[in-house]
C-alpha angles and dihedrals in degrees: 000000000000091000091054096047114094090200095051095042095045094074114011090165094058098085091042092052092048091051091048091052093048091046091051090052092049092048091048092050094045094048097040090238098123110171092013127132097228097071090049092049092049092048091047092053093049091046092050091054090046092051092046092053101037097056095059090046090051092047093050092047093049088047090063103264112146122230133295091022097081093054092045092050092051092045090055091049095053097043 
């Protein structure tokens, strides 16, 4: 479904970038480091891991693997 959607496939990074930005804002507010580099770096690292793990799960799912197999396969690969 996602693969066949021009809207969803046009910018797969968009939702990830939005989540990273929101996470950086939340971290900055919680730590009192508004405008600081540290919350942005932390959010970028978490977002990078999320992107690296979500793409293989998406590819396996679109390839016909049934849940929870994609998540289990990726978990084995990273451990």
